[in-house]
C-alpha positions as CSV (number, residue, x, y, z in Angstrom):
1,M,-25.3,10.5,-20.5
2,P,-27.1,12.0,-17.5
3,V,-25.0,12.4,-14.3
4,R,-27.1,9.8,-12.4
5,Q,-26.8,7.2,-15.1
6,R,-23.0,7.7,-15.3
7,R,-22.6,7.3,-11.6
8,L,-24.6,4.0,-11.6
9,T,-22.6,2.7,-14.6
10,H,-19.3,3.5,-12.8
11,S,-20.4,1.8,-9.6
12,A,-21.3,-1.4,-11.6
13,Q,-17.9,-1.2,-13.4
14,I,-16.0,-0.8,-10.1
15,G,-17.9,-3.7,-8.5
16,I,-17.0,-5.9,-11.5
17,G,-13.4,-4.8,-11.5
18,V,-13.0,-5.6,-7.7
19,T,-14.6,-9.0,-8.3
20,L,-12.2,-9.8,-11.1
21,L,-9.2,-8.5,-9.1
22,L,-10.1,-10.6,-6.1
23,A,-10.6,-13.7,-8.3
24,L,-6.9,-13.6,-9.0
25,I,-5.9,-14.0,-5.4
26,W,-8.9,-15.4,-3.5
27,R,-9.8,-19.1,-4.0
28,D,-13.3,-19.0,-2.5
29,A,-15.9,-18.0,-5.1
30,L,-18.6,-17.0,-2.6
31,C,-16.3,-14.6,-0.8
32,T,-15.1,-13.1,-4.1
33,V,-18.7,-12.5,-5.4
34,L,-19.9,-11.1,-2.0
35,A,-16.9,-8.8,-1.7
36,G,-17.3,-7.5,-5.3
37,F,-21.0,-7.0,-4.9
38,L,-20.5,-5.2,-1.6
39,V,-18.2,-2.7,-3.1
40,G,-20.3,-2.1,-6.2
41,N,-23.6,-1.9,-4.2
42,S,-22.1,0.4,-1.5
43,I,-20.9,2.9,-4.2
44,H,-24.4,2.5,-5.8
45,A,-26.0,3.5,-2.5
46,L,-23.7,6.5,-2.1
47,N,-24.6,7.6,-5.6
48,H,-28.3,7.5,-4.7
49,A,-27.6,9.5,-1.6
50,L,-25.7,12.1,-3.7
51,D,-28.6,12.1,-6.3
52,L,-31.1,13.4,-3.7
53,E,-30.2,16.8,-4.9
54,L,-31.2,15.7,-8.4
55,D,-34.7,14.5,-7.4
56,G,-33.4,11.1,-6.2
57,R,-35.4,9.0,-3.8
58,A,-34.2,8.6,-0.2
59,R,-35.9,5.2,-0.1
60,D,-33.6,3.8,-2.8
61,A,-30.5,4.9,-0.9
62,W,-31.7,3.4,2.4
63,L,-32.7,0.1,0.7
64,L,-29.3,-0.2,-1.0
65,T,-27.5,0.6,2.2
66,A,-29.5,-2.1,4.0
67,L,-28.6,-4.5,1.3
68,S,-24.9,-3.7,1.7
69,V,-25.2,-4.3,5.4
70,I,-26.7,-7.7,4.8
71,V,-24.0,-8.6,2.3
72,A,-21.3,-7.4,4.6
73,V,-22.7,-9.7,7.4
74,A,-22.9,-12.6,4.9
75,L,-19.2,-12.0,3.9
76,W,-18.1,-11.9,7.5
77,L,-19.9,-15.1,8.3
78,R,-18.3,-16.8,5.3
79,L,-14.8,-15.5,6.2
80,R,-15.3,-16.7,9.7
81,Q,-16.3,-20.2,8.4
82,L,-13.1,-20.3,6.4
83,G,-11.0,-19.2,9.3
84,Y,-10.4,-15.9,7.5
85,V,-8.2,-17.7,5.0
86,V,-9.2,-16.9,1.5
87,G,-6.1,-18.2,-0.3
88,A,-5.3,-21.7,-1.6
89,V,-4.7,-24.4,0.9
90,R,-3.5,-28.0,0.5
91,P,-4.7,-31.0,2.5
92,A,-2.6,-32.4,5.3
93,T,-1.2,-35.9,4.8
94,A,0.0,-36.1,8.4
95,P,-3.0,-36.2,10.9
96,G,-1.2,-33.9,13.3
97,W,-1.4,-31.1,10.7
98,A,-5.1,-31.4,9.9
99,P,-6.2,-28.7,12.4
100,F,-3.8,-26.2,10.9
101,V,-4.7,-26.4,7.3
102,R,-7.1,-23.4,7.5
103,Q,-5.7,-22.0,10.7
104,K,-4.7,-18.4,10.2
105,T,-2.4,-17.8,13.2
106,V,-0.5,-20.2,15.5
107,R,1.4,-19.7,18.7
108,L,5.0,-20.8,18.2
109,T,6.7,-21.8,21.4
110,S,10.5,-21.9,21.3
111,Y,12.9,-22.2,24.1
112,R,15.5,-19.8,25.6
113,R,19.0,-20.9,26.4
114,D,18.0,-21.9,30.0
115,G,15.0,-23.9,28.7
116,T,12.4,-21.3,29.5
117,P,9.6,-21.3,26.9
118,G,8.7,-18.2,24.9
119,G,5.8,-17.8,22.5
120,S,4.9,-15.6,19.6
121,P,2.2,-15.6,17.0
122,V,3.1,-16.6,13.4
123,S,1.4,-17.5,10.2
124,I,1.5,-21.1,9.1
125,A,1.0,-22.9,5.8
126,V,0.5,-26.7,5.7
127,D,1.8,-28.7,2.7
128,G,1.2,-32.4,3.0
129,D,3.2,-33.9,5.9
130,R,5.0,-30.6,6.8
131,A,4.3,-27.0,7.3
132,Y,6.1,-23.7,6.8
133,I,6.6,-20.5,8.9
134,R,8.4,-17.3,8.1
135,S,10.5,-15.0,10.3
136,F,13.5,-12.7,9.9
137,E,17.2,-13.2,10.6
138,R,17.4,-11.1,13.8
139,A,14.2,-12.2,15.4
140,V,14.4,-13.7,18.9
141,K,12.6,-16.9,17.8
142,T,15.1,-17.3,14.9
143,R,18.0,-17.3,17.4
144,R,16.2,-19.7,19.6
145,L,15.5,-22.1,16.8
146,R,19.1,-22.0,15.8
147,R,20.0,-23.3,19.3
148,N,17.0,-25.7,19.8
149,P,14.9,-26.7,16.8
150,T,12.2,-28.4,18.9
151,V,9.1,-26.2,19.1
152,E,5.4,-26.4,19.9
153,I,2.7,-25.2,17.6
154,A,-0.8,-24.4,18.8
155,P,-3.8,-22.8,17.1
156,S,-4.2,-19.2,18.4
157,T,-5.8,-15.8,18.0
158,G,-3.9,-13.1,16.1
159,R,-2.3,-12.1,19.4
160,G,-1.0,-15.5,20.1
161,Q,-3.6,-16.7,22.7
162,P,-3.9,-20.5,22.3
163,T,-7.3,-21.7,21.1
164,G,-6.5,-25.5,20.8
165,P,-4.0,-28.2,21.7
166,A,-0.4,-27.9,20.8
167,I,1.8,-30.4,18.9
168,R,5.6,-30.8,19.2
169,T,7.5,-30.3,16.0
170,R,11.1,-29.9,14.7
171,A,12.1,-26.8,12.8
172,R,14.6,-26.9,9.9
173,R,15.8,-23.7,8.3
174,L,15.5,-23.7,4.5
175,T,17.7,-22.4,1.7
176,G,17.7,-22.5,-2.1
177,A,14.8,-24.2,-3.8
178,E,13.2,-25.2,-0.5
179,F,13.2,-21.5,0.6
180,T,11.4,-20.5,-2.6
181,H,8.9,-23.3,-2.3
182,A,8.1,-22.3,1.3
183,S,7.6,-18.7,0.2
184,R,5.2,-19.8,-2.5
185,V,3.2,-22.0,-0.2
186,L,2.8,-19.1,2.3
187,A,1.9,-16.7,-0.5
188,R,-0.8,-19.0,-1.9
189,K,-2.5,-19.2,1.5
190,Y,-2.0,-15.6,2.4
191,P,-2.0,-13.8,-1.0
192,L,-2.0,-10.3,0.5
193,L,-0.2,-10.8,3.8
194,H,2.6,-13.0,2.7
195,G,2.4,-12.4,-1.0
196,V,2.8,-8.6,-0.7
197,V,2.8,-7.0,2.8
198,V,5.3,-9.2,4.7
199,P,7.9,-9.5,1.9
200,L,7.7,-5.7,1.3
201,T,8.1,-5.0,5.0
202,H,11.1,-7.3,5.3
203,R,12.7,-5.7,2.3
204,V,12.2,-2.2,3.6
205,L,13.4,-3.0,7.1
206,R,16.2,-5.4,6.1
207,K,18.9,-3.3,7.7
208,Q,17.1,-3.6,11.0
209,T,15.7,-7.1,10.8
210,G,18.1,-8.9,8.5
211,R,17.0,-11.3,5.8
212,T,13.8,-13.2,5.6
213,V,14.1,-16.8,6.8
214,H,11.8,-19.8,6.3
215,F,11.5,-22.9,8.5
216,E,10.0,-26.3,7.7
217,L,8.1,-27.9,10.5
218,T,7.7,-31.7,10.8
219,P,5.7,-33.4,13.6
220,L,7.8,-35.4,16.1
221,D,7.2,-39.1,16.6
222,G,3.7,-39.6,17.9
223,E,2.4,-36.2,16.8
224,G,1.9,-36.9,13.1
């Protein structure tokens, strides 16, 4: 098989492989197809650029590159529409949780011993009338929640800058089967972040951070 044809075949195979792999963890079909096509087409474009030495046409490389750019923009727009959440989410049965179903990051406001508020960004996963967050044993917010379980949750940027109104909730630390359930709910919504990266990081840094902890959040009266 000629070198050029082998390269094109390999790029198609890689694109299909990426699509199948993402289909296992992403729940949005459009994102999955766009991402797989983007990878395969970008490799295809690179192959055409490399084939210029073998009498390839520069026009083909440029057209494929332009197509990759268009697909990348389409993928970005779709991810933005989904709130950059590509995992599985469940509907909220408590009205107060509705804005958080597809919210990627929230600002968790807990309270110091003297009542002074302190905020930090965390991931959240809604499951019916409650939601779950994850932390580690020695985190400041974990110590605060141990003293005062009343917290506020607000939609936020990845850095914790609020982007919407907050609701008051009560946090309850989980153990046993409830701990496992919370871990699965978070992993379904964030398949890479909370399915792989965060658990691995917590395990590697356990001596410094302590064990992973999960909290169940329920809206206080009037919030849900």
